C-alpha positions as CSV (number, residue, x, y, z in Angstrom):
1,M,-0.1,0.1,0.4
2,K,2.8,2.1,0.8
3,K,4.7,1.7,-2.6
4,L,1.6,2.6,-4.3
5,K,1.2,6.3,-2.6
6,W,4.3,6.7,-4.3
7,I,3.6,5.3,-7.7
8,L,0.5,6.8,-8.4
9,P,2.1,10.1,-8.1
10,I,5.0,9.4,-10.2
11,I,2.6,7.9,-12.6
12,V,0.2,11.5,-13.1
13,I,3.5,13.3,-13.5
14,I,4.8,11.2,-16.5
15,I,1.1,11.8,-17.6
16,F,1.0,15.1,-17.0
17,A,4.9,15.8,-18.7
18,S,4.5,14.0,-21.8
19,C,1.5,16.0,-22.8
20,N,2.5,17.7,-26.1
21,S,1.6,21.8,-26.4
22,T,0.8,24.8,-28.7
23,Q,3.5,27.7,-28.8
24,V,3.5,30.0,-31.9
25,I,6.9,29.4,-33.6
26,S,6.2,32.8,-35.4
27,S,4.2,36.5,-35.9
28,Y,4.5,39.2,-37.9
29,K,3.4,42.7,-36.7
30,D,3.4,45.7,-38.6
31,E,5.2,48.8,-37.5
32,K,3.1,51.1,-39.1
33,A,-0.4,49.6,-38.3
34,V,-3.2,52.3,-36.4
35,T,-5.0,50.8,-33.4
36,K,-9.1,50.5,-34.5
37,N,-11.5,49.2,-31.9
38,Y,-13.2,46.8,-33.1
39,N,-17.3,45.8,-33.2
40,K,-17.2,42.7,-34.4
41,I,-14.5,40.6,-35.3
42,L,-15.0,37.1,-37.1
43,V,-12.5,34.1,-36.1
44,L,-11.7,31.9,-39.4
45,G,-10.0,28.8,-39.0
46,I,-8.7,27.7,-42.3
47,F,-8.2,23.5,-42.1
48,Q,-9.2,20.6,-44.4
49,A,-12.1,19.0,-44.6
50,K,-11.5,16.6,-42.9
51,E,-10.5,18.5,-39.2
52,R,-13.4,20.1,-39.2
53,G,-13.4,18.9,-35.1
54,L,-9.9,21.2,-35.1
55,R,-11.3,23.9,-36.9
56,Q,-14.2,24.3,-34.8
57,E,-12.6,23.4,-31.5
58,T,-9.5,26.5,-32.5
59,E,-12.9,28.7,-33.7
60,T,-14.8,28.6,-30.1
61,Q,-11.7,29.1,-27.8
62,L,-9.6,32.1,-30.2
63,A,-13.1,33.2,-29.8
64,E,-13.7,33.1,-26.8
65,R,-10.7,33.9,-25.7
66,L,-11.0,37.4,-27.3
67,K,-14.5,37.9,-25.5
68,E,-12.9,37.6,-22.5
69,L,-11.0,40.5,-23.4
70,G,-14.1,42.3,-24.2
71,Y,-14.3,42.3,-27.9
72,N,-17.5,40.7,-30.0
73,A,-16.3,37.7,-31.5
74,I,-18.0,35.4,-33.6
75,T,-16.8,31.8,-35.2
76,A,-17.0,30.8,-39.0
77,M,-18.7,28.1,-37.5
78,D,-21.3,29.3,-36.3
79,E,-22.4,32.2,-38.7
80,Y,-21.8,30.3,-42.1
81,G,-21.4,27.2,-41.2
82,P,-19.1,23.8,-42.1
83,K,-19.4,23.9,-45.9
84,A,-20.0,27.7,-46.7
85,F,-15.9,28.3,-48.4
86,D,-15.7,25.3,-49.9
87,K,-17.1,25.2,-53.2
88,I,-17.1,29.5,-54.7
89,E,-13.7,31.8,-55.2
90,E,-11.6,33.1,-52.8
91,N,-12.7,36.7,-54.6
92,Q,-16.7,35.6,-53.3
93,I,-14.7,35.1,-50.4
94,V,-13.3,38.5,-49.7
95,D,-17.1,40.1,-50.7
96,K,-19.2,37.1,-48.4
97,L,-16.2,39.4,-45.5
98,K,-17.2,42.3,-46.3
99,T,-21.0,42.1,-46.6
100,S,-21.5,40.8,-43.3
101,G,-21.0,44.1,-41.5
102,F,-17.7,42.8,-39.6
103,D,-15.0,45.1,-38.4
104,A,-12.1,42.3,-39.0
105,V,-12.0,38.6,-39.9
106,I,-8.7,37.0,-37.7
107,T,-7.8,33.5,-39.5
108,T,-6.2,31.1,-38.3
109,A,-4.6,27.7,-40.1
110,L,-3.0,24.5,-38.6
111,L,0.6,23.8,-40.9
112,D,2.0,20.9,-40.2
113,K,4.4,21.1,-37.4
114,N,7.4,18.8,-39.4
115,N,7.2,20.6,-42.2
116,D,9.5,23.4,-40.5
117,K,12.3,25.6,-42.7
118,T,15.0,26.0,-39.7
119,Y,18.9,26.6,-41.8
120,N,22.0,24.8,-40.2
121,P,25.1,26.4,-40.6
122,G,27.9,24.9,-41.8
123,S,30.6,23.8,-39.9
124,S,34.6,24.9,-41.0
125,R,37.6,23.1,-38.9
126,L,40.6,24.9,-39.2
127,E,44.3,23.4,-38.8
128,P,48.3,24.1,-38.5
129,V,49.8,23.3,-42.3
130,G,51.0,21.1,-42.7
131,V,49.0,18.5,-39.6
132,Y,47.5,15.7,-41.4
133,Y,45.8,12.4,-39.9
134,N,47.5,9.6,-38.7
135,R,50.6,11.5,-39.5
136,F,53.0,10.0,-37.3
137,G,53.2,6.9,-39.4
138,R,51.2,3.7,-39.9
């Protein structure tokens, strides 16, 4: 019974430590951007059709956070439904959003986490002239 008291907390700690976390890997802010008050914000997730549940969850969580900050945020799934933008062109989507009375549209997309762009600089090695591998003979 005493062993169980120690093993159970260790298992719980291992389970929580092994969970993945989400992190922002890059962002951009225009230095010349003008601050504006927004009355109605649309949260739009750009996901593949097979990830509709993830899109709904992402849009809902982001809209809820914006509401906590005092913004009037609405998810695209609630406003237009899951298939509203599937078979129309990009310019038609823009026109639809402009005529809907939204002050801003926040888009979010899931990128492939294995598709990272990283730069690994090459390495160089300096040796004095005349020093070679196995220089003391065979």
